[in-house]
C-alpha atoms as one frame of an Amber mdcrd trajectory, in Angstrom:
protein
  71.902 185.204 119.603  71.151 185.452 123.332  74.095 184.804 125.634  73.322
 183.416 129.079  75.847 183.735 131.901  75.518 180.928 134.451  78.818 181.450
 136.283  77.245 181.910 139.691  74.219 183.128 141.602  75.878 186.532 141.954
  75.785 187.023 138.177  72.338 185.641 137.398  69.191 187.195 138.816  65.767
 185.547 139.067  63.039 186.999 136.904  59.729 188.067 138.444  58.198 184.776
 137.223  60.984 182.805 138.893  60.490 184.701 142.166  56.765 184.003 142.004
  57.399 180.289 141.418  59.800 180.151 144.369  57.350 181.952 146.648  54.518
 179.598 145.679  56.544 176.367 145.702  55.413 173.448 147.823  57.893 172.909
 150.635  58.452 170.460 153.431  61.195 168.741 155.384  63.065 166.290 153.168
  64.523 164.457 156.186  61.005 163.541 157.326  59.959 162.872 153.695  57.501
 165.786 153.807  58.824 167.688 150.775  56.589 166.782 147.818  59.083 168.032
 145.238  61.951 165.956 146.652  59.639 162.950 146.953  58.627 163.250 143.286
  62.261 163.629 142.207  63.361 160.592 144.240  60.489 158.549 142.832  61.306
 159.534 139.261  65.007 158.776 139.719  64.235 155.367 141.261  61.843 154.540
 138.423  64.349 155.592 135.758  67.084 153.485 137.361  64.926 150.475 138.136
  65.042 150.779 141.921  62.367 150.832 144.593  61.457 154.281 145.733
């Protein structure tokens, strides 16, 4: 059985694949609604809860 330790970011370390994903992630300013990932998350949450985006 694999044991995973999620106590904090000082215990866990990103894998090379995670670092690659972070480096290649789409980014933008969430305050100006320019972050595509935040926009998708907000849209999904609104849809799931029956609210307008």
